[in-house]
C-alpha angles and dihedrals in degrees: 000000000000127000132187110206121197123184107226139184087209139350140177138181127210132197117193090350092305122115108238098170134019135172139176121209112000144069132323107208124194111194129198121187120217118215090244097048122127135200092261088062089058092049093046094051094044089056090048092052091053096042104041112110102229101138126085124250124213089283093055095252122134093248105127130084130216088264093051092057095035089237130174132233130222112195122201123185110227120174089180089078083081094051116126113204099169096101122054123338102286117070120240119226097189093125094057118098118250112263097257092052093041094050092053093051092042088056091047089053091050092047091050091051092048091050090052102045107010133270095263092062096053121078128174146194123235116276114245093000128126102254137186113212123195122185146149109232105216114217087354094269120170127161133181120210113190118187094168095086088071093065 
């Protein structure tokens, strides 16, 4: 499982010109599911998202977590995080989980986040849909967590 976390001052996702998820201060999380991922990977990374200290304290140091700032999370499924473009000109997505497996683990990740910070603070895109994502990356702060190398 691989996630790209971006600290944002606001973010929203649209499907067919309709907003389906919107947050203010918090984290925009793109999630890719590897074909060998398990439920414990989803739980581990959900805890990481909540606990990572990516927000500034009063001294300007990244010392505060999502919980500390009562931030929100917008989760977007993105199988292209497992794209490999090193050979040829078209990326290969062979490492990505098939849609039925990926959807189940994506939902486990969402459930774990909601259990940790509350359902009202977790928004999401639409799995397997064409989405438009708008956000303001605050910092900018972006971080990649890749659990797939452990498989």
